[in-house]
C-alpha positions as CSV (number, residue, x, y, z in Angstrom):
1,M,0.0,0.0,0.0
2,P,1.5,3.4,-0.9
3,Y,1.7,6.3,1.5
4,Y,1.9,9.9,0.4
5,R,4.1,12.4,2.2
6,P,3.8,15.9,0.9
7,I,7.1,17.8,0.7
8,P,5.9,21.0,2.5
9,R,7.4,24.4,1.7
10,T,6.8,28.0,2.8
11,D,9.0,29.8,0.3
12,P,7.4,33.0,-1.1
13,A,8.4,31.9,-4.6
14,R,5.5,29.6,-5.0
15,P,5.2,28.1,-8.5
16,A,1.9,28.1,-10.4
17,G,0.0,24.9,-9.8
18,A,1.4,24.3,-6.3
19,L,-1.2,23.0,-3.8
20,T,-2.0,24.4,-0.4
21,L,-1.4,21.8,2.4
22,A,-4.6,21.3,4.5
23,G,-5.8,24.8,3.9
24,G,-2.8,26.2,5.9
25,W,0.4,28.1,5.3
26,C,2.5,25.4,3.5
27,W,2.4,24.6,-0.1
28,F,3.6,21.5,-2.0
29,D,4.0,20.4,-5.6
30,T,5.9,17.2,-4.9
31,V,5.0,14.1,-2.9
32,E,7.2,11.3,-1.6
33,V,5.6,7.9,-2.2
34,L,6.5,5.4,0.6
35,D,5.9,1.7,0.6
36,R,6.9,-1.0,3.0
37,A,8.1,-3.3,0.2
38,A,9.8,-0.9,-2.1
39,P,12.1,2.1,-2.1
40,S,10.5,5.5,-1.8
41,Y,10.4,7.9,-4.8
42,L,9.1,11.4,-5.6
43,M,6.2,12.2,-7.9
44,P,4.4,15.4,-8.9
45,A,1.5,16.2,-6.5
46,A,-0.7,16.6,-9.5
47,D,-0.5,12.8,-10.0
48,L,-1.9,12.0,-6.6
49,P,-5.0,9.7,-6.5
50,I,-8.1,11.7,-6.0
51,E,-8.7,10.5,-2.4
52,A,-5.2,11.2,-1.3
53,L,-5.3,14.6,-3.0
54,H,-8.5,15.4,-1.2
55,R,-7.2,14.6,2.2
56,L,-4.0,16.5,1.7
57,T,-5.6,19.7,0.4
58,T,-9.0,20.0,2.1
59,P,-8.9,22.8,4.7
60,R,-9.2,21.5,8.2
61,A,-12.3,22.6,10.0
62,P,-12.0,24.5,13.3
63,V,-11.7,22.2,16.3
64,A,-12.9,23.3,19.7
65,G,-13.0,26.8,18.3
66,L,-9.4,26.8,17.1
67,D,-8.7,28.1,13.6
68,M,-6.6,25.5,11.8
69,T,-5.4,27.9,9.1
70,A,-2.6,29.2,11.5
71,P,-0.4,27.4,14.1
72,Q,-2.1,27.3,17.5
73,I,-0.5,26.9,20.9
74,M,-1.8,24.5,23.5
75,G,-0.5,25.4,26.9
76,I,0.2,22.5,29.3
77,L,-1.2,22.6,32.8
78,N,-0.1,19.6,34.8
79,V,-1.9,19.5,38.1
80,T,0.1,16.6,39.3
81,P,2.7,16.2,42.1
82,D,5.1,14.3,39.8
83,S,5.2,15.8,36.3
84,F,8.5,15.2,34.5
85,S,8.7,18.8,33.3
86,D,8.0,20.8,36.4
87,G,8.2,18.4,39.3
88,G,4.7,19.2,40.5
89,Q,5.2,23.0,40.5
90,H,1.6,23.6,39.6
91,F,0.0,21.0,41.9
92,D,-1.2,23.7,44.3
93,P,-4.6,24.9,42.9
94,E,-4.0,28.6,43.3
95,V,-0.6,28.3,41.6
96,A,-2.2,26.3,38.8
97,L,-4.9,28.8,38.2
98,A,-2.5,31.7,38.1
99,H,-0.2,29.8,35.7
100,A,-3.2,28.9,33.4
101,R,-4.4,32.5,33.2
102,Q,-0.9,33.7,32.5
103,M,-0.6,31.2,29.6
104,A,-3.9,32.4,28.1
105,S,-2.7,35.9,28.4
106,D,0.7,35.0,26.8
107,G,-1.0,33.5,23.7
108,A,-2.2,30.0,24.4
109,A,-5.2,29.3,22.2
110,I,-6.2,26.3,24.3
111,L,-5.2,25.0,27.8
112,D,-4.6,21.3,28.3
113,V,-5.3,20.3,31.9
114,G,-4.0,16.9,33.1
115,G,-4.2,15.2,36.5
116,E,-2.3,12.0,35.8
117,S,1.4,12.0,35.0
118,T,2.2,9.9,31.9
119,R,5.9,10.2,32.1
120,P,7.9,7.0,31.6
121,G,7.4,4.7,34.6
122,A,4.4,6.5,36.0
123,A,1.7,4.5,37.7
124,P,-2.1,5.0,37.0
125,V,-3.9,7.5,39.2
126,P,-7.2,6.6,40.8
127,V,-10.2,8.1,39.0
128,E,-11.5,10.1,42.0
129,D,-8.0,11.6,42.6
130,E,-7.8,12.6,38.9
131,I,-11.2,14.2,39.0
132,T,-10.4,16.0,42.3
133,R,-7.2,17.4,40.7
134,T,-8.8,18.6,37.4
135,A,-12.5,19.4,37.6
136,P,-12.2,22.2,40.2
137,I,-9.4,23.8,38.2
138,I,-11.4,23.7,35.0
139,S,-14.5,25.0,36.7
140,A,-12.5,28.0,38.2
141,L,-10.9,28.7,34.9
142,R,-14.2,28.6,33.0
143,A,-15.8,31.1,35.4
144,G,-13.6,33.9,34.0
145,L,-11.9,32.7,30.9
146,T,-13.2,32.1,27.4
147,T,-10.1,30.2,26.2
148,P,-11.0,26.6,25.2
149,I,-9.9,23.9,27.7
150,S,-8.8,20.4,26.9
151,I,-8.9,17.5,29.5
152,D,-5.8,15.3,29.2
153,T,-7.1,11.9,30.4
154,R,-7.6,8.3,29.4
155,K,-10.7,7.8,31.6
156,A,-14.3,8.4,30.7
157,A,-15.3,9.5,34.2
158,V,-12.6,12.1,34.3
159,A,-13.6,13.4,30.9
160,Q,-17.3,13.5,31.9
161,A,-16.5,15.5,35.1
162,A,-14.3,17.9,33.1
163,H,-16.9,18.3,30.4
164,A,-19.6,19.0,33.0
165,V,-17.6,22.1,34.2
166,G,-16.6,23.4,30.8
167,A,-13.9,21.3,29.0
168,N,-14.1,21.5,25.2
169,L,-11.9,18.7,24.0
170,I,-10.6,15.3,25.2
171,N,-6.9,14.7,24.7
172,D,-6.0,11.0,25.3
173,V,-2.5,9.7,25.3
174,A,-3.9,6.2,24.8
175,G,-5.8,7.1,21.7
176,L,-9.2,6.3,23.3
177,T,-8.2,2.6,23.8
178,Y,-7.7,2.6,27.6
179,D,-11.3,3.1,28.7
180,P,-14.0,1.6,26.3
181,A,-16.6,4.2,27.6
182,L,-14.5,7.2,26.6
183,A,-15.1,7.3,22.8
184,P,-18.9,6.7,23.1
185,Y,-19.1,9.5,25.6
186,A,-17.2,11.8,23.2
187,A,-19.5,10.8,20.3
188,T,-22.7,11.3,22.3
189,H,-21.7,14.8,23.4
190,A,-20.1,15.8,20.1
191,L,-16.8,16.4,21.8
192,P,-13.7,16.6,19.6
193,V,-10.8,14.3,20.6
194,C,-7.1,14.2,20.2
195,V,-5.9,10.7,19.4
196,M,-2.2,10.0,20.3
197,H,-0.1,7.0,19.4
198,A,1.8,5.3,22.2
199,Q,3.4,1.9,22.3
200,G,2.7,0.3,25.6
201,S,1.6,2.0,28.8
202,P,3.5,4.8,30.7
203,E,4.8,2.1,33.1
204,T,6.4,0.1,30.3
205,M,6.6,2.2,27.2
206,Q,10.3,3.1,27.3
207,Q,11.4,-0.5,27.9
208,D,13.0,-1.3,24.6
209,P,10.4,0.0,22.1
210,R,10.6,-1.6,18.7
211,Y,8.9,-1.1,15.3
212,D,9.1,-2.7,11.9
213,H,8.9,0.8,10.3
214,V,8.2,3.5,13.0
215,L,6.8,6.1,10.6
216,L,4.4,3.7,8.8
217,D,3.5,1.7,11.9
218,V,2.5,4.9,13.8
219,Y,0.6,6.1,10.7
220,D,-1.3,2.8,10.3
221,W,-2.2,2.8,14.0
222,L,-3.6,6.3,13.8
223,A,-5.5,5.5,10.6
224,A,-7.1,2.5,12.3
225,R,-8.1,4.5,15.3
226,I,-9.7,7.2,13.2
227,E,-11.7,4.6,11.3
228,A,-12.8,3.0,14.6
229,L,-13.8,6.4,16.1
230,E,-15.7,7.3,12.9
231,A,-17.6,4.0,13.3
232,L,-18.6,5.0,16.8
233,G,-19.9,8.3,15.6
234,I,-17.0,10.7,15.9
235,P,-16.5,12.4,12.5
236,R,-13.0,12.9,11.1
237,A,-13.6,16.7,11.3
238,R,-13.6,16.4,15.2
239,I,-10.4,14.3,15.4
240,I,-6.9,15.6,16.0
241,T,-4.0,13.3,15.5
242,D,-0.7,13.1,17.5
243,P,2.2,10.8,16.6
244,G,3.1,10.6,20.3
245,I,6.7,11.8,20.4
246,G,8.4,10.2,23.4
247,F,5.7,7.6,24.1
248,G,7.2,4.2,23.4
249,K,9.9,5.7,21.1
250,T,13.7,5.8,21.1
251,V,15.6,9.0,20.2
252,A,16.0,7.6,16.7
253,H,12.3,6.8,16.5
254,N,11.4,10.4,17.5
255,L,13.8,11.9,15.0
256,T,12.3,9.8,12.2
257,L,8.8,10.9,13.1
258,L,9.9,14.6,13.3
259,Q,11.6,14.4,10.0
260,N,8.5,13.0,8.3
261,L,5.6,14.8,10.2
262,S,4.0,15.9,7.0
263,L,2.9,12.3,6.2
264,F,0.3,12.6,8.9
265,H,-1.6,15.2,6.9
266,S,-2.6,12.3,4.7
267,L,-4.9,11.2,7.5
268,G,-7.2,14.2,6.8
269,C,-7.1,15.5,10.4
270,P,-5.2,18.4,12.1
271,V,-1.9,17.3,13.5
272,L,-0.7,18.1,17.1
273,L,3.0,18.0,18.0
274,G,3.8,17.4,21.7
275,A,7.6,17.4,22.0
276,S,8.0,20.1,24.6
277,R,10.9,19.5,27.0
278,K,10.9,15.8,26.2
279,R,13.9,13.6,27.2
280,F,15.2,13.2,23.6
281,I,15.7,17.0,23.5
282,G,17.7,16.8,26.6
283,E,19.8,14.0,25.3
284,I,20.6,15.7,22.0
285,S,21.1,19.2,23.5
286,R,22.9,17.9,26.6
287,T,20.3,19.5,29.0
288,P,19.4,17.0,31.7
289,V,17.1,19.4,33.5
290,A,13.7,19.6,31.7
291,A,13.3,23.3,32.4
292,D,16.6,24.0,30.5
293,R,15.2,22.5,27.3
294,I,13.4,25.6,26.0
295,P,15.8,26.3,23.0
296,G,15.5,22.7,21.9
297,S,11.8,22.7,22.3
298,L,11.5,25.8,20.2
299,A,13.6,24.3,17.5
300,V,11.4,21.2,17.3
301,A,8.2,23.3,17.4
302,L,9.3,25.5,14.5
303,G,10.4,22.4,12.6
304,G,6.9,21.0,13.0
305,V,5.3,24.3,11.9
306,A,7.4,24.2,8.8
307,Q,5.7,20.9,8.0
308,G,2.3,22.3,8.5
309,V,1.6,21.1,12.1
310,Q,-1.5,22.9,13.3
311,I,-1.2,22.6,17.1
312,L,1.9,22.9,19.3
313,R,1.5,21.5,22.8
314,V,4.0,23.3,24.9
315,H,5.1,24.2,28.4
316,D,6.7,27.5,27.4
317,V,3.9,29.6,25.9
318,P,5.5,33.1,25.7
319,E,8.7,31.8,24.2
320,T,6.8,29.7,21.7
321,R,4.6,32.7,20.8
322,A,7.6,34.9,20.3
323,A,9.2,32.2,18.0
324,L,6.0,32.0,16.0
325,D,5.8,35.8,15.7
326,L,9.3,35.9,14.3
327,W,8.6,33.1,11.9
328,R,5.5,34.8,10.6
329,A,7.4,38.1,10.2
330,T,10.0,36.4,8.0
331,L,7.3,34.9,5.8
332,A,5.5,38.3,5.5
333,A,8.5,40.4,4.9
334,P,8.4,42.4,1.6
335,R,10.6,40.8,-1.1
336,A,13.5,42.8,-2.5
C-alpha cells in the first residue's frame, strides 16, 4: 500500500499549480511515495490519487473553536505532584490557576489540563483523585476565561466530570483505547478528541520499544483508530492526531517521526505535536534538566510548523509565541 508524504514548503516563490497543504500556510508540488516493500520515490503532487489529494488539500475545520489555518499553541497545565517537566510545580490549585491564566494571556489558544502523569514509569492515578485534581481547576478557569480547555485523560469518568464544568476537548495519550466508555461519551456529546499514538503504557513504554517501520507503523495505528472512532460516531472533522513523540519511542524513532511529520496530513485531520521538554531533546542538546530545554523545544516546534503542524502542545507559551511571531514576520517580509 502506498503512503503519500507531501514535501511542504513556505518559500514565497510559489510556483503556479502548487497546492495548499490542508488549507494552511504550507504549499507543496511534490510528494514522496512510501511503501513497506519498495524504495521511496518522488512524484508530482498533480499525479496523486483523488482521495489522497482530497485529504492533503482539504482545509481543516475549526476544532474546539481553534482556527486550523494558522499554528495554534496548546498550553500545558499539569496539576500533578510528579510531572517530568516541572516536578509538581503547579500541583497547588492557586498556583495552577495563576499559571493557566498567564498562559492564556501570553498567547495559548487552548489550555490542556491533566491530573495524571504519563511520564515513563508513571503508575495510574485513581479516577477520583484525577477528578479532584482537574475538575475544580477547569471550573474555576471557565468562570472567568473564554479560552478553550482540553482535558488530558484516558478515563471516561474524568472526561465526563471535566466536560460538565466546561472542558471542550478530550486529549487521550492512549488514543481512546484505555477506557471503552470514553469514545462513546465523546460521540454522544459531540466532543472533539485528540488521538495520540503510544506503544505500551506509561509504566512500560520506554522498555526497549521496537517497530518494523516506525513512521508507517504509527501512521497505520492512527489510521485504524480514526476509522474505529468514525464507526462510533466521531467524525473525522472532530479528530486531531498526534504521533506521540516520546511515548514508546527511542531517540531515533522520535527523529524519524519529526523528519516526516507531513505524512500525517494524509490522515485528513489536524496534527498536534507534543515534543516540549521531552527527554530526547535533553539527550541531544545535553540539557538533563527539563526546564533548560526551551531552546531545543522551540527548534522542534518551528520544525513542526514548517511541516504544517497545526497545534503545538508546549510548556513554554510566551517563548513559543515569540518564536512563531518571528517566523511569521520572515514569511510576511516584503521581497526585495
